[in-house]
PDB file of N, CA, C and O in Angstrom:
ATOM      1  N   MET A   1      19.309  18.252   2.219  1.00  0.00           N
ATOM      2  CA  MET A   1      19.972  17.776   3.024  1.00  0.00           C
ATOM      3  C   MET A   1      18.788  18.498   3.738  1.00  0.00           C
ATOM      4  O   MET A   1      17.986  19.411   3.544  1.00  0.00           O
ATOM      5  N   GLU A   2      19.213  17.360   4.883  1.00  0.00           N
ATOM      6  CA  GLU A   2      18.236  17.943   6.261  1.00  0.00           C
ATOM      7  C   GLU A   2      18.275  17.311   7.845  1.00  0.00           C
ATOM      8  O   GLU A   2      18.519  16.153   8.183  1.00  0.00           O
ATOM      9  N   TYR A   3      17.924  18.565   8.745  1.00  0.00           N
ATOM     10  CA  TYR A   3      18.384  18.543   9.990  1.00  0.00           C
ATOM     11  C   TYR A   3      16.976  19.099  10.768  1.00  0.00           C
ATOM     12  O   TYR A   3      16.431  20.195  10.636  1.00  0.00           O
ATOM     13  N   VAL A   4      16.483  17.652  11.846  1.00  0.00           N
ATOM     14  CA  VAL A   4      14.970  17.894  12.438  1.00  0.00           C
ATOM     15  C   VAL A   4      15.458  18.035  13.822  1.00  0.00           C
ATOM     16  O   VAL A   4      16.151  17.133  14.293  1.00  0.00           O
ATOM     17  N   HIS A   5      15.247  18.787  14.323  1.00  0.00           N
ATOM     18  CA  HIS A   5      15.369  18.577  16.527  1.00  0.00           C
ATOM     19  C   HIS A   5      14.325  19.065  16.950  1.00  0.00           C
ATOM     20  O   HIS A   5      14.127  20.279  16.900  1.00  0.00           O
ATOM     21  N   ASN A   6      13.312  18.071  17.530  1.00  0.00           N
ATOM     22  CA  ASN A   6      12.326  18.296  17.575  1.00  0.00           C
ATOM     23  C   ASN A   6      12.265  18.389  19.378  1.00  0.00           C
ATOM     24  O   ASN A   6      13.335  18.263  19.974  1.00  0.00           O
ATOM     25  N   TRP A   7      11.015  18.606  20.160  1.00  0.00           N
ATOM     26  CA  TRP A   7      11.381  18.872  21.887  1.00  0.00           C
ATOM     27  C   TRP A   7       9.211  18.340  21.817  1.00  0.00           C
ATOM     28  O   TRP A   7       8.384  19.184  21.473  1.00  0.00           O
ATOM     29  N   THR A   8       8.861  17.090  22.158  1.00  0.00           N
ATOM     30  CA  THR A   8       8.201  16.460  22.404  1.00  0.00           C
ATOM     31  C   THR A   8       7.904  16.085  24.408  1.00  0.00           C
ATOM     32  O   THR A   8       8.641  15.520  25.216  1.00  0.00           O
ATOM     33  N   THR A   9       6.948  16.517  24.523  1.00  0.00           N
ATOM     34  CA  THR A   9       5.929  16.730  26.421  1.00  0.00           C
ATOM     35  C   THR A   9       5.414  15.004  26.464  1.00  0.00           C
ATOM     36  O   THR A   9       4.186  14.934  26.424  1.00  0.00           O
ATOM     37  N   THR A  10       5.964  13.910  26.522  1.00  0.00           N
ATOM     38  CA  THR A  10       5.261  13.005  27.068  1.00  0.00           C
ATOM     39  C   THR A  10       4.497  12.850  28.465  1.00  0.00           C
ATOM     40  O   THR A  10       4.536  13.638  29.410  1.00  0.00           O
ATOM     41  N   THR A  11       3.771  11.604  28.367  1.00  0.00           N
ATOM     42  CA  THR A  11       2.748  11.777  29.757  1.00  0.00           C
ATOM     43  C   THR A  11       4.248  10.518  30.921  1.00  0.00           C
ATOM     44  O   THR A  11       4.345  10.479  32.147  1.00  0.00           O
ATOM     45  N   ASP A  12       4.959   9.868  30.055  1.00  0.00           N
ATOM     46  CA  ASP A  12       5.503   9.386  31.059  1.00  0.00           C
ATOM     47  C   ASP A  12       7.352   9.710  31.277  1.00  0.00           C
ATOM     48  O   ASP A  12       7.904   9.284  32.291  1.00  0.00           O
ATOM     49  N   PHE A  13       7.930  10.274  30.506  1.00  0.00           N
ATOM     50  CA  PHE A  13       9.242  10.906  30.556  1.00  0.00           C
ATOM     51  C   PHE A  13       9.352  12.213  30.825  1.00  0.00           C
ATOM     52  O   PHE A  13      10.346  12.718  31.346  1.00  0.00           O
ATOM     53  N   GLY A  14       8.543  12.695  30.552  1.00  0.00           N
ATOM     54  CA  GLY A  14       8.363  14.580  30.388  1.00  0.00           C
ATOM     55  C   GLY A  14       8.659  15.306  28.985  1.00  0.00           C
ATOM     56  O   GLY A  14       8.037  15.116  27.939  1.00  0.00           O
ATOM     57  N   LEU A  15       9.550  16.023  29.151  1.00  0.00           N
ATOM     58  CA  LEU A  15      10.684  16.390  27.890  1.00  0.00           C
ATOM     59  C   LEU A  15      11.512  15.941  27.177  1.00  0.00           C
ATOM     60  O   LEU A  15      12.704  15.991  27.480  1.00  0.00           O
ATOM     61  N   GLU A  16      11.175  15.521  26.320  1.00  0.00           N
ATOM     62  CA  GLU A  16      11.904  14.543  25.380  1.00  0.00           C
ATOM     63  C   GLU A  16      12.508  15.226  24.164  1.00  0.00           C
ATOM     64  O   GLU A  16      12.043  16.260  23.684  1.00  0.00           O
ATOM     65  N   GLN A  17      13.437  14.666  23.755  1.00  0.00           N
ATOM     66  CA  GLN A  17      13.855  16.125  22.415  1.00  0.00           C
ATOM     67  C   GLN A  17      14.329  14.624  21.751  1.00  0.00           C
ATOM     68  O   GLN A  17      14.384  13.541  22.334  1.00  0.00           O
ATOM     69  N   PHE A  18      14.610  14.897  20.515  1.00  0.00           N
ATOM     70  CA  PHE A  18      14.606  13.914  19.416  1.00  0.00           C
ATOM     71  C   PHE A  18      15.109  14.650  18.187  1.00  0.00           C
ATOM     72  O   PHE A  18      14.714  15.740  17.772  1.00  0.00           O
ATOM     73  N   ASN A  19      16.044  13.868  17.679  1.00  0.00           N
ATOM     74  CA  ASN A  19      16.644  14.765  16.444  1.00  0.00           C
ATOM     75  C   ASN A  19      17.125  13.846  15.172  1.00  0.00           C
ATOM     76  O   ASN A  19      17.196  12.649  15.452  1.00  0.00           O
ATOM     77  N   GLY A  20      17.401  14.126  14.092  1.00  0.00           N
ATOM     78  CA  GLY A  20      17.987  13.458  13.381  1.00  0.00           C
ATOM     79  C   GLY A  20      18.207  14.311  11.695  1.00  0.00           C
ATOM     80  O   GLY A  20      17.940  15.463  11.354  1.00  0.00           O
ATOM     81  N   TYR A  21      18.807  13.137  10.920  1.00  0.00           N
ATOM     82  CA  TYR A  21      18.952  13.770   9.513  1.00  0.00           C
ATOM     83  C   TYR A  21      18.846  12.786   8.149  1.00  0.00           C
ATOM     84  O   TYR A  21      18.957  11.572   7.981  1.00  0.00           O
ATOM     85  N   TYR A  22      18.552  14.029   7.184  1.00  0.00           N
ATOM     86  CA  TYR A  22      18.892  13.037   6.151  1.00  0.00           C
ATOM     87  C   TYR A  22      19.746  13.353   5.267  1.00  0.00           C
ATOM     88  O   TYR A  22      20.167  14.447   5.641  1.00  0.00           O
ATOM     89  N   VAL A  23      20.534  12.928   3.830  1.00  0.00           N
ATOM     90  CA  VAL A  23      20.761  13.927   3.014  1.00  0.00           C
ATOM     91  C   VAL A  23      20.297  12.678   2.026  1.00  0.00           C
ATOM     92  O   VAL A  23      20.023  11.522   2.347  1.00  0.00           O
ATOM     93  N   THR A  24      20.303  13.514   0.258  1.00  0.00           N
ATOM     94  CA  THR A  24      19.583  12.906  -0.465  1.00  0.00           C
ATOM     95  C   THR A  24      20.620  13.300  -1.803  1.00  0.00           C
ATOM     96  O   THR A  24      21.486  14.155  -1.989  1.00  0.00           O
ATOM     97  N   GLY A  25      20.271  12.643  -2.281  1.00  0.00           N
ATOM     98  CA  GLY A  25      21.097  12.889  -4.151  1.00  0.00           C
ATOM     99  C   GLY A  25      20.948  12.267  -5.329  1.00  0.00           C
ATOM    100  O   GLY A  25      20.513  11.118  -5.253  1.00  0.00           O
ATOM    101  N   SER A  26      21.185  12.695  -6.409  1.00  0.00           N
ATOM    102  CA  SER A  26      20.728  11.774  -7.873  1.00  0.00           C
ATOM    103  C   SER A  26      21.619  12.255  -8.480  1.00  0.00           C
ATOM    104  O   SER A  26      22.513  13.063  -8.227  1.00  0.00           O
ATOM    105  N   TYR A  27      21.133  11.374  -9.789  1.00  0.00           N
ATOM    106  CA  TYR A  27      22.499  12.194 -10.405  1.00  0.00           C
ATOM    107  C   TYR A  27      21.488  11.524 -12.017  1.00  0.00           C
ATOM    108  O   TYR A  27      20.949  10.420 -12.108  1.00  0.00           O
ATOM    109  N   VAL A  28      21.525  12.789 -13.232  1.00  0.00           N
ATOM    110  CA  VAL A  28      20.506  11.831 -14.196  1.00  0.00           C
ATOM    111  C   VAL A  28      21.253  11.709 -15.183  1.00  0.00           C
ATOM    112  O   VAL A  28      21.848  12.639 -15.728  1.00  0.00           O
ATOM    113  N   LEU A  29      21.301  10.180 -15.606  1.00  0.00           N
ATOM    114  CA  LEU A  29      22.002   9.404 -16.894  1.00  0.00           C
ATOM    115  C   LEU A  29      21.809   9.914 -17.811  1.00  0.00           C
ATOM    116  O   LEU A  29      22.848  10.091 -18.447  1.00  0.00           O
ATOM    117  N   SER A  30      20.664  10.410 -18.425  1.00  0.00           N
ATOM    118  CA  SER A  30      20.215  10.905 -19.286  1.00  0.00           C
ATOM    119  C   SER A  30      20.850  12.343 -20.148  1.00  0.00           C
ATOM    120  O   SER A  30      20.775  12.593 -21.351  1.00  0.00           O
ATOM    121  N   GLY A  31      21.194  12.779 -19.545  1.00  0.00           N
ATOM    122  CA  GLY A  31      21.773  13.987 -19.988  1.00  0.00           C
ATOM    123  C   GLY A  31      21.142  15.503 -19.341  1.00  0.00           C
ATOM    124  O   GLY A  31      21.705  16.562 -19.063  1.00  0.00           O
ATOM    125  N   GLU A  32      19.246  14.912 -19.224  1.00  0.00           N
ATOM    126  CA  GLU A  32      18.877  16.247 -18.842  1.00  0.00           C
ATOM    127  C   GLU A  32      19.477  16.736 -17.690  1.00  0.00           C
ATOM    128  O   GLU A  32      20.419  16.200 -17.107  1.00  0.00           O
ATOM    129  N   GLN A  33      18.600  18.341 -17.192  1.00  0.00           N
ATOM    130  CA  GLN A  33      18.854  18.866 -16.110  1.00  0.00           C
ATOM    131  C   GLN A  33      17.152  18.890 -15.623  1.00  0.00           C
ATOM    132  O   GLN A  33      16.051  18.692 -16.136  1.00  0.00           O
ATOM    133  N   ARG A  34      17.931  19.396 -13.851  1.00  0.00           N
ATOM    134  CA  ARG A  34      16.805  19.386 -13.137  1.00  0.00           C
ATOM    135  C   ARG A  34      16.356  20.917 -13.244  1.00  0.00           C
ATOM    136  O   ARG A  34      17.387  21.589 -13.261  1.00  0.00           O
ATOM    137  N   PRO A  35      15.209  21.742 -13.323  1.00  0.00           N
ATOM    138  CA  PRO A  35      15.089  22.922 -12.979  1.00  0.00           C
ATOM    139  C   PRO A  35      15.079  23.525 -11.895  1.00  0.00           C
ATOM    140  O   PRO A  35      14.076  23.290 -11.220  1.00  0.00           O
ATOM    141  N   TYR A  36      15.753  24.168 -11.488  1.00  0.00           N
ATOM    142  CA  TYR A  36      15.121  24.618 -10.456  1.00  0.00           C
ATOM    143  C   TYR A  36      14.275  25.903 -10.133  1.00  0.00           C
ATOM    144  O   TYR A  36      14.434  27.025 -10.615  1.00  0.00           O
ATOM    145  N   ASP A  37      13.494  25.559  -9.361  1.00  0.00           N
ATOM    146  CA  ASP A  37      12.767  27.262  -8.945  1.00  0.00           C
ATOM    147  C   ASP A  37      12.922  28.029  -7.994  1.00  0.00           C
ATOM    148  O   ASP A  37      12.381  27.822  -6.908  1.00  0.00           O
ATOM    149  N   LYS A  38      13.984  29.441  -8.328  1.00  0.00           N
ATOM    150  CA  LYS A  38      14.136  30.019  -7.342  1.00  0.00           C
ATOM    151  C   LYS A  38      13.187  30.464  -6.391  1.00  0.00           C
ATOM    152  O   LYS A  38      13.417  30.489  -5.182  1.00  0.00           O
ATOM    153  N   ARG A  39      12.066  30.836  -6.946  1.00  0.00           N
ATOM    154  CA  ARG A  39      10.642  31.863  -6.016  1.00  0.00           C
ATOM    155  C   ARG A  39      10.447  30.358  -5.285  1.00  0.00           C
ATOM    156  O   ARG A  39       9.921  30.364  -4.173  1.00  0.00           O
ATOM    157  N   ALA A  40      10.621  29.807  -5.536  1.00  0.00           N
ATOM    158  CA  ALA A  40       9.277  28.508  -5.036  1.00  0.00           C
ATOM    159  C   ALA A  40      10.535  27.809  -3.843  1.00  0.00           C
ATOM    160  O   ALA A  40      10.032  27.326  -2.828  1.00  0.00           O
ATOM    161  N   ALA A  41      11.648  27.767  -3.916  1.00  0.00           N
ATOM    162  CA  ALA A  41      13.073  26.824  -3.917  1.00  0.00           C
ATOM    163  C   ALA A  41      12.346  25.453  -3.393  1.00  0.00           C
ATOM    164  O   ALA A  41      11.895  25.035  -2.327  1.00  0.00           O
ATOM    165  N   TYR A  42      12.525  24.857  -5.113  1.00  0.00           N
ATOM    166  CA  TYR A  42      12.415  23.684  -4.706  1.00  0.00           C
ATOM    167  C   TYR A  42      12.725  23.384  -6.742  1.00  0.00           C
ATOM    168  O   TYR A  42      12.157  23.815  -7.746  1.00  0.00           O
ATOM    169  N   ALA A  43      13.768  22.551  -6.532  1.00  0.00           N
ATOM    170  CA  ALA A  43      13.677  21.345  -7.884  1.00  0.00           C
ATOM    171  C   ALA A  43      12.864  20.693  -8.414  1.00  0.00           C
ATOM    172  O   ALA A  43      12.400  19.696  -7.861  1.00  0.00           O
ATOM    173  N   ARG A  44      12.366  21.216 -10.002  1.00  0.00           N
ATOM    174  CA  ARG A  44      11.416  20.726 -10.424  1.00  0.00           C
ATOM    175  C   ARG A  44      11.703  19.505 -10.985  1.00  0.00           C
ATOM    176  O   ARG A  44      12.775  18.905 -10.910  1.00  0.00           O
ATOM    177  N   ARG A  45      10.355  19.045 -11.745  1.00  0.00           N
ATOM    178  CA  ARG A  45      10.700  17.827 -12.394  1.00  0.00           C
ATOM    179  C   ARG A  45      11.763  17.812 -13.844  1.00  0.00           C
ATOM    180  O   ARG A  45      12.309  18.836 -14.252  1.00  0.00           O
ATOM    181  N   ILE A  46      11.886  16.735 -14.363  1.00  0.00           N
ATOM    182  CA  ILE A  46      12.778  16.492 -15.477  1.00  0.00           C
ATOM    183  C   ILE A  46      11.988  16.554 -16.577  1.00  0.00           C
ATOM    184  O   ILE A  46      11.109  15.696 -16.657  1.00  0.00           O
ATOM    185  N   LYS A  47      12.102  17.518 -17.618  1.00  0.00           N
ATOM    186  CA  LYS A  47      11.046  16.929 -18.740  1.00  0.00           C
ATOM    187  C   LYS A  47      12.544  16.025 -19.732  1.00  0.00           C
ATOM    188  O   LYS A  47      13.665  16.402 -20.074  1.00  0.00           O
ATOM    189  N   PRO A  48      11.779  14.744 -19.889  1.00  0.00           N
ATOM    190  CA  PRO A  48      12.451  14.317 -21.175  1.00  0.00           C
ATOM    191  C   PRO A  48      12.704  14.637 -22.249  1.00  0.00           C
ATOM    192  O   PRO A  48      11.826  15.319 -22.778  1.00  0.00           O
ATOM    193  N   THR A  49      13.959  14.340 -23.103  1.00  0.00           N
ATOM    194  CA  THR A  49      14.270  14.681 -24.718  1.00  0.00           C
ATOM    195  C   THR A  49      14.296  13.806 -25.502  1.00  0.00           C
ATOM    196  O   THR A  49      13.833  13.778 -26.643  1.00  0.00           O
ATOM    197  N   GLY A  50      15.083  12.698 -24.679  1.00  0.00           N
ATOM    198  CA  GLY A  50      14.465  11.351 -25.496  1.00  0.00           C
ATOM    199  C   GLY A  50      14.186  10.174 -25.491  1.00  0.00           C
ATOM    200  O   GLY A  50      14.104   9.417 -24.525  1.00  0.00           O
ATOM    201  N   LYS A  51      14.044   9.991 -26.461  1.00  0.00           N
ATOM    202  CA  LYS A  51      13.068   8.888 -27.186  1.00  0.00           C
ATOM    203  C   LYS A  51      12.156   8.031 -25.639  1.00  0.00           C
ATOM    204  O   LYS A  51      11.011   8.259 -25.248  1.00  0.00           O
ATOM    205  N   TYR A  52      13.367   6.863 -24.953  1.00  0.00           N
ATOM    206  CA  TYR A  52      13.291   5.938 -24.272  1.00  0.00           C
ATOM    207  C   TYR A  52      13.131   7.211 -22.084  1.00  0.00           C
ATOM    208  O   TYR A  52      13.506   6.803 -20.985  1.00  0.00           O
ATOM    209  N   GLY A  53      12.532   8.466 -22.389  1.00  0.00           N
ATOM    210  CA  GLY A  53      12.669   9.489 -21.170  1.00  0.00           C
ATOM    211  C   GLY A  53      13.840   9.990 -20.741  1.00  0.00           C
ATOM    212  O   GLY A  53      14.849  10.343 -21.351  1.00  0.00           O
ATOM    213  N   ALA A  54      13.452   9.960 -19.168  1.00  0.00           N
ATOM    214  CA  ALA A  54      14.575  10.369 -18.426  1.00  0.00           C
ATOM    215  C   ALA A  54      15.002   9.608 -17.347  1.00  0.00           C
ATOM    216  O   ALA A  54      14.302   9.543 -16.336  1.00  0.00           O
ATOM    217  N   TRP A  55      16.350   8.868 -17.456  1.00  0.00           N
ATOM    218  CA  TRP A  55      16.797   8.072 -16.561  1.00  0.00           C
ATOM    219  C   TRP A  55      18.137   8.640 -15.501  1.00  0.00           C
ATOM    220  O   TRP A  55      19.219   9.080 -15.888  1.00  0.00           O
ATOM    221  N   GLU A  56      17.563   8.430 -13.744  1.00  0.00           N
ATOM    222  CA  GLU A  56      17.579   9.207 -12.903  1.00  0.00           C
ATOM    223  C   GLU A  56      17.984   7.565 -11.639  1.00  0.00           C
ATOM    224  O   GLU A  56      17.380   6.623 -11.126  1.00  0.00           O
ATOM    225  N   VAL A  57      19.404   8.163 -11.700  1.00  0.00           N
ATOM    226  CA  VAL A  57      19.515   7.602  -9.881  1.00  0.00           C
ATOM    227  C   VAL A  57      19.725   8.094  -8.507  1.00  0.00           C
ATOM    228  O   VAL A  57      20.621   8.799  -8.042  1.00  0.00           O
ATOM    229  N   PHE A  58      18.761   7.595  -8.006  1.00  0.00           N
ATOM    230  CA  PHE A  58      18.529   8.198  -6.668  1.00  0.00           C
ATOM    231  C   PHE A  58      18.647   7.592  -5.123  1.00  0.00           C
ATOM    232  O   PHE A  58      17.917   6.660  -4.785  1.00  0.00           O
ATOM    233  N   THR A  59      19.806   8.295  -4.020  1.00  0.00           N
ATOM    234  CA  THR A  59      19.398   7.881  -3.070  1.00  0.00           C
ATOM    235  C   THR A  59      19.118   8.300  -2.112  1.00  0.00           C
ATOM    236  O   THR A  59      18.450   9.295  -2.390  1.00  0.00           O
ATOM    237  N   ARG A  60      19.184   8.203  -1.053  1.00  0.00           N
ATOM    238  CA  ARG A  60      18.866   8.841   0.655  1.00  0.00           C
ATOM    239  C   ARG A  60      19.298   8.021   1.558  1.00  0.00           C
ATOM    240  O   ARG A  60      19.211   6.798   1.446  1.00  0.00           O
ATOM    241  N   PHE A  61      19.971   8.816   2.861  1.00  0.00           N
ATOM    242  CA  PHE A  61      20.380   7.711   3.985  1.00  0.00           C
ATOM    243  C   PHE A  61      19.850   9.073   5.087  1.00  0.00           C
ATOM    244  O   PHE A  61      19.624  10.282   5.058  1.00  0.00           O
ATOM    245  N   GLY A  62      19.848   8.305   5.699  1.00  0.00           N
ATOM    246  CA  GLY A  62      18.910   9.188   6.912  1.00  0.00           C
ATOM    247  C   GLY A  62      19.368   8.186   8.048  1.00  0.00           C
ATOM    248  O   GLY A  62      19.887   7.072   7.974  1.00  0.00           O
ATOM    249  N   LYS A  63      18.936   9.093   9.296  1.00  0.00           N
ATOM    250  CA  LYS A  63      19.651   8.857  10.691  1.00  0.00           C
ATOM    251  C   LYS A  63      19.084   9.354  11.539  1.00  0.00           C
ATOM    252  O   LYS A  63      19.142  10.570  11.357  1.00  0.00           O
ATOM    253  N   LYS A  64      18.374   9.050  12.669  1.00  0.00           N
ATOM    254  CA  LYS A  64      17.617   9.308  14.092  1.00  0.00           C
ATOM    255  C   LYS A  64      18.604   8.878  14.611  1.00  0.00           C
ATOM    256  O   LYS A  64      18.990   7.711  14.546  1.00  0.00           O
ATOM    257  N   ILE A  65      19.353  10.173  15.438  1.00  0.00           N
ATOM    258  CA  ILE A  65      20.591  10.516  16.388  1.00  0.00           C
ATOM    259  C   ILE A  65      19.927  10.386  17.776  1.00  0.00           C
ATOM    260  O   ILE A  65      20.586  10.583  18.797  1.00  0.00           O
TER     261      ILE A  65
END
């Protein structure tokens, strides 16, 4: 999840504000877990353990406010 707020100076309207957000979610259907690297604050890639790889369902919703 992330929220962004930005101030931008334009030639036509002066100081403009833009903001928006997005929410991301995923679920690994094949049972593996996505390792989380605390040092880098990042979720690493899934390493498949099965014959057919790792299956994941992913969705993202975003909106400019």
